[in-house]
C-alpha positions as CSV (number, residue, x, y, z in Angstrom):
1,M,141.2,-8.8,30.3
2,T,140.4,-8.8,26.5
3,Y,138.3,-11.3,25.2
4,N,140.6,-14.4,24.1
5,P,138.4,-17.1,22.5
6,T,139.2,-20.7,22.2
7,L,138.7,-22.6,19.0
8,L,135.4,-23.6,20.0
9,D,134.4,-20.2,21.0
10,K,135.6,-19.0,17.4
11,A,133.6,-21.5,15.8
12,K,130.7,-20.4,17.7
13,R,131.2,-16.6,17.2
14,H,131.7,-17.0,13.3
15,P,129.9,-20.3,12.3
16,E,129.7,-18.7,8.6
17,K,133.6,-18.8,8.3
18,Q,134.6,-22.2,9.5
19,K,134.3,-23.4,5.9
20,N,137.1,-20.9,5.1
21,P,140.9,-22.5,4.8
22,D,143.2,-21.0,7.6
23,R,145.0,-18.0,6.4
24,P,147.8,-17.2,9.3
25,A,148.3,-13.3,9.5
26,G,152.1,-14.0,9.9
27,R,154.1,-11.7,12.2
28,K,152.9,-8.3,12.7
29,P,155.5,-5.4,12.2
30,D,156.9,-3.5,15.2
31,W,154.9,-0.4,14.5
32,I,151.5,-2.4,15.1
33,R,152.4,-3.8,18.7
34,V,150.8,-2.3,21.7
35,P,151.3,-2.6,25.5
36,A,149.0,-5.1,27.4
37,P,146.0,-3.7,29.2
38,Q,146.7,-2.9,32.8
39,G,146.3,-0.1,35.5
40,K,143.9,0.8,38.1
41,T,141.7,3.2,35.9
42,Y,141.6,0.4,33.3
43,K,140.0,-2.1,35.7
44,E,137.6,0.8,37.1
45,T,136.2,1.3,33.4
46,M,135.9,-2.5,33.3
47,D,134.0,-2.5,36.5
48,I,131.6,0.0,35.4
49,V,130.9,-1.8,32.2
50,R,130.6,-5.1,33.9
51,G,128.4,-3.3,36.7
52,Q,125.7,-2.0,34.1
53,K,126.0,-5.3,32.2
54,L,126.9,-3.4,29.0
55,T,129.0,-4.5,25.9
56,T,131.8,-2.7,24.5
57,V,133.0,-2.9,20.9
58,C,136.5,-2.4,22.4
59,E,136.2,-6.0,23.6
60,E,134.1,-7.6,21.1
61,A,136.2,-6.4,18.2
62,G,139.4,-7.0,19.7
63,C,140.5,-3.4,19.4
64,P,144.4,-3.1,20.0
65,N,143.9,0.5,21.7
66,I,141.7,-0.9,24.7
67,G,144.4,-0.7,27.1
68,E,145.0,3.1,26.2
69,C,141.3,4.0,26.2
70,W,140.1,2.2,29.1
71,Q,142.9,3.8,31.2
72,K,141.6,7.0,30.2
73,K,138.0,6.0,31.0
74,H,137.3,6.1,27.3
75,A,135.1,3.3,26.1
76,T,132.9,2.7,23.0
77,F,129.4,1.1,24.0
78,M,128.0,-1.3,21.7
79,I,124.1,-1.5,21.8
80,L,121.5,-3.7,20.5
81,G,123.1,-6.9,21.7
82,E,126.5,-8.6,21.0
83,V,125.4,-10.8,17.9
84,C,125.4,-9.1,14.4
85,T,123.1,-10.4,11.7
86,R,125.7,-9.7,8.9
87,A,129.1,-11.6,8.5
88,C,131.6,-9.1,7.1
89,A,135.1,-10.8,6.4
90,F,137.0,-8.5,8.6
91,C,135.1,-8.3,11.8
92,N,135.5,-10.2,14.9
93,V,131.8,-9.5,16.4
94,A,129.8,-12.7,16.6
95,T,127.4,-13.5,14.0
96,G,124.0,-15.3,14.2
97,K,120.5,-14.9,15.4
98,P,120.5,-11.9,18.0
99,D,118.5,-11.9,21.1
100,E,115.6,-9.7,22.0
101,V,116.4,-6.1,22.2
102,D,116.8,-4.9,26.0
103,K,114.6,-2.0,26.2
104,L,116.8,-1.0,29.5
105,E,119.7,-0.8,27.7
106,P,119.7,2.9,26.7
107,L,119.0,3.9,30.4
108,R,122.1,1.7,31.7
109,V,124.2,3.4,28.9
110,G,123.2,6.9,30.3
111,V,124.1,5.8,33.9
112,A,127.4,4.5,32.8
113,V,128.3,7.8,31.0
114,H,127.3,9.6,34.2
115,Q,129.5,7.4,36.4
116,M,132.3,7.4,34.2
117,G,132.2,11.2,34.0
118,L,132.8,11.2,30.3
119,K,132.8,14.3,28.4
120,H,132.4,12.5,24.9
121,V,131.0,9.2,24.3
122,V,130.9,6.9,21.5
123,V,127.9,4.6,20.8
124,T,128.0,2.0,18.3
125,S,125.9,-1.2,17.5
126,V,125.9,-4.5,15.6
127,D,123.7,-4.8,12.6
128,R,120.3,-5.7,13.4
129,D,118.5,-6.5,9.9
130,D,116.0,-8.7,12.0
131,L,114.4,-5.5,13.3
132,K,111.8,-3.6,11.3
133,D,113.9,-0.3,11.9
134,G,117.1,-1.6,12.0
135,G,117.6,-0.5,15.7
136,A,117.0,3.3,14.7
137,D,114.6,3.9,17.5
138,H,116.9,2.1,20.2
139,F,119.7,4.3,18.9
140,A,117.5,7.5,19.4
141,K,116.5,6.5,22.9
142,T,120.1,5.8,23.9
143,I,121.0,9.4,22.7
144,Q,118.1,10.6,24.8
145,A,119.0,8.8,27.8
146,I,122.7,10.1,27.7
147,R,121.5,13.7,27.5
148,M,119.0,12.9,30.5
149,K,121.9,11.7,32.6
150,S,124.8,13.6,31.3
151,P,123.5,16.7,29.6
152,E,127.0,18.2,29.0
153,T,128.5,15.0,27.4
154,T,128.8,15.3,23.6
155,I,127.6,12.2,21.8
156,E,129.2,10.4,18.7
157,I,127.2,7.4,17.0
158,L,128.5,4.8,14.8
159,P,125.4,2.8,13.5
160,G,124.9,0.5,10.5
161,D,123.3,1.5,7.4
162,F,119.7,0.7,8.4
163,R,119.4,-1.1,4.9
164,G,119.2,2.5,3.5
165,K,115.6,3.2,4.9
166,M,115.5,7.1,4.8
167,E,112.7,7.1,7.5
168,D,114.8,5.1,10.2
169,I,118.0,7.2,9.2
170,D,116.0,10.4,9.6
171,H,114.8,9.2,13.0
172,V,118.4,8.9,14.3
173,I,119.4,12.1,12.9
174,K,116.6,14.1,14.7
175,A,117.8,12.7,17.9
176,K,120.8,15.1,17.2
177,P,124.0,13.4,18.0
178,D,127.0,15.8,17.9
179,V,128.9,13.3,15.4
180,F,127.1,10.9,13.0
181,N,130.0,8.5,12.1
182,H,129.4,5.5,9.7
183,N,132.3,3.7,8.2
184,L,132.9,3.0,4.4
185,E,135.3,0.3,5.6
186,T,137.1,-0.4,2.3
187,V,137.0,0.4,-1.4
188,P,134.1,-0.2,-3.7
189,R,135.8,-3.1,-5.6
190,L,136.6,-5.0,-2.4
191,Y,132.6,-4.8,-0.9
192,P,131.4,-8.2,-2.4
193,S,134.2,-10.2,-0.7
194,I,134.7,-8.0,2.3
195,R,131.5,-6.4,3.1
196,P,128.9,-8.3,1.2
197,G,125.8,-7.5,3.3
198,A,126.7,-3.7,2.7
199,R,126.3,-1.3,-0.4
200,Y,129.0,1.2,-1.0
201,F,126.8,4.0,-2.2
202,R,124.1,3.4,0.2
203,S,126.6,4.1,2.8
204,L,127.5,7.2,1.3
205,R,124.0,8.4,0.9
206,L,123.3,8.0,4.5
207,L,126.1,10.4,5.3
208,E,125.0,12.5,2.7
209,R,121.5,12.6,4.2
210,V,122.7,13.6,7.6
211,K,124.0,16.9,6.3
212,E,120.6,17.5,4.3
213,I,118.6,16.9,7.6
214,D,121.0,18.8,10.1
215,P,124.2,20.5,8.6
216,A,125.2,21.2,12.2
217,I,126.0,17.5,12.9
218,F,129.7,16.7,12.0
219,T,130.1,13.5,9.7
220,K,132.7,11.1,9.9
221,S,133.7,7.9,8.0
222,G,136.5,5.5,8.2
223,M,138.3,2.7,6.3
224,M,141.0,0.0,6.7
225,V,143.8,-0.4,4.6
226,G,145.8,-3.7,3.8
227,L,143.0,-5.8,2.3
228,G,144.2,-5.4,-1.2
229,E,143.2,-1.9,-2.1
230,T,145.5,0.5,-4.1
231,R,146.5,3.9,-3.1
232,E,144.6,5.3,-6.1
233,E,141.3,3.4,-4.9
234,V,141.9,5.0,-1.7
235,G,142.0,8.4,-3.1
236,Q,138.9,7.7,-5.0
237,V,137.0,6.9,-1.7
238,M,138.3,10.2,-0.2
239,D,136.8,12.1,-3.2
240,D,133.5,10.2,-2.8
241,M,133.7,11.2,0.9
242,R,134.1,14.9,0.2
243,A,131.4,14.8,-2.3
244,A,129.0,13.4,0.4
245,G,130.1,16.5,2.7
246,I,132.1,14.4,5.2
247,D,134.1,16.3,7.7
248,F,136.4,13.7,9.3
249,I,138.2,10.7,7.8
250,T,139.9,8.0,9.8
251,I,142.2,5.5,8.1
252,G,143.8,2.6,10.0
253,Q,145.6,-0.8,9.3
254,Y,143.5,-4.0,9.0
255,L,144.3,-6.5,11.4
256,Q,143.0,-10.2,11.0
257,P,141.0,-11.3,14.0
258,T,141.6,-15.1,13.3
259,P,142.8,-17.3,10.7
260,K,139.3,-17.8,9.4
261,H,139.0,-13.9,8.5
262,A,140.1,-12.1,5.4
263,P,143.9,-12.2,5.3
264,V,146.1,-9.2,5.6
265,E,147.4,-8.3,2.0
266,K,149.7,-5.7,2.9
267,W,151.3,-3.8,6.2
268,W,151.3,-0.2,5.1
269,T,154.1,1.7,6.6
270,P,154.0,4.5,8.9
271,E,155.4,6.7,6.0
272,E,152.7,5.6,3.9
273,F,150.1,6.7,6.2
274,E,151.8,10.1,6.4
275,G,151.1,10.2,2.6
276,L,147.5,9.3,3.0
277,T,147.3,12.1,5.6
278,K,148.7,14.7,3.2
279,M,146.3,13.3,0.5
280,A,143.2,13.5,2.6
281,K,144.0,17.2,3.8
282,S,144.8,18.2,0.3
283,K,140.9,17.2,-0.6
284,G,139.5,19.4,2.2
285,F,138.7,17.3,5.2
286,L,138.1,19.3,8.2
287,M,140.1,16.5,10.2
288,V,142.1,13.4,9.2
289,S,143.6,10.6,11.4
290,A,145.7,8.0,9.5
291,S,148.0,5.7,11.2
292,P,148.5,1.9,11.5
293,L,146.6,1.9,14.9
294,T,143.9,4.5,14.0
295,R,140.3,3.2,15.0
296,S,136.9,5.0,14.4
297,S,136.7,5.8,18.1
298,H,140.4,6.2,19.2
299,H,141.1,9.4,20.8
300,A,137.4,10.4,19.9
301,G,136.9,13.0,22.6
302,E,140.3,14.8,21.5
303,D,139.2,14.6,18.0
304,F,136.0,16.1,18.5
305,E,137.5,19.2,20.5
306,R,139.9,19.6,17.4
307,L,137.0,19.1,14.8
308,R,134.7,21.8,16.4
309,A,138.0,24.1,16.4
310,A,138.7,23.4,12.8
311,R,135.1,24.3,11.8
312,T,135.3,27.5,13.9
313,A,138.5,28.5,12.1
314,K,137.2,27.7,8.6
315,A,134.1,30.0,9.4
316,A,136.2,32.5,10.4
317,T,138.5,32.3,7.4
318,I,135.5,32.3,5.1
319,A,133.8,35.3,6.8
320,A,137.3,37.3,6.3
321,E,137.4,36.8,2.6
């Protein structure tokens, strides 16, 4: 079952938001609704996650695609605990003072990837500003453990910004994930209210650094719409991403986790998402995924194969010119 917190649980998960007035999200449009999670494979995935005592962002962030992904044995592992040191206005992950880092977690992730027979795995984390390296070494060890237990599996990571410390960013890059994903989340104007613990250009610089260190690693970044941004601002973020050499952009509709979180300012229609897809493709991204239910790790395995094919096709075109 997906996590369904009581009012008391919500207060414990998001103590910093309890002073906010309730801002009900209202009725979701028909194109947002998804079937309830169910099925034999869904339960098998849940059993493996529980058996290895692992955390998934699928549950912690209340992802609407959990039923579809877990039925396919796709799960996004969330390392470094389940309590974040930041308090973004859009995020449903619990905030507060985290526990000590579990040194055996990288190995358990590697074992779970092997047990699930994953061809492609996504590993994300909470922000750990309490740690000297922001959790960089833990990320590197997790990549190494997956390589050891499941050497054929391709690895996509979705870390925080490591507070912009280049030595920590470089440490993770040198562990050689196949995809380095880091989400910009929203437009620069909204950072102070939506993502106050982060810095827009710091995140861009992180992604740019990946290409400087290892151009073979695919870079990926995502953003939400529906928080009050304009189409023109979204276009500017796309331009900034391309200037940083980002290969793959994902865009999805923001969904308000609780009435205490930032409200949905607009429900972007499927037709508007098609327009964003055309805009992004015109700017030269290797891959674009833009739809109301698009999330960073949704269809990540299939998208990785398409991403690799797109790079090969582009290289062939350049060689032929």
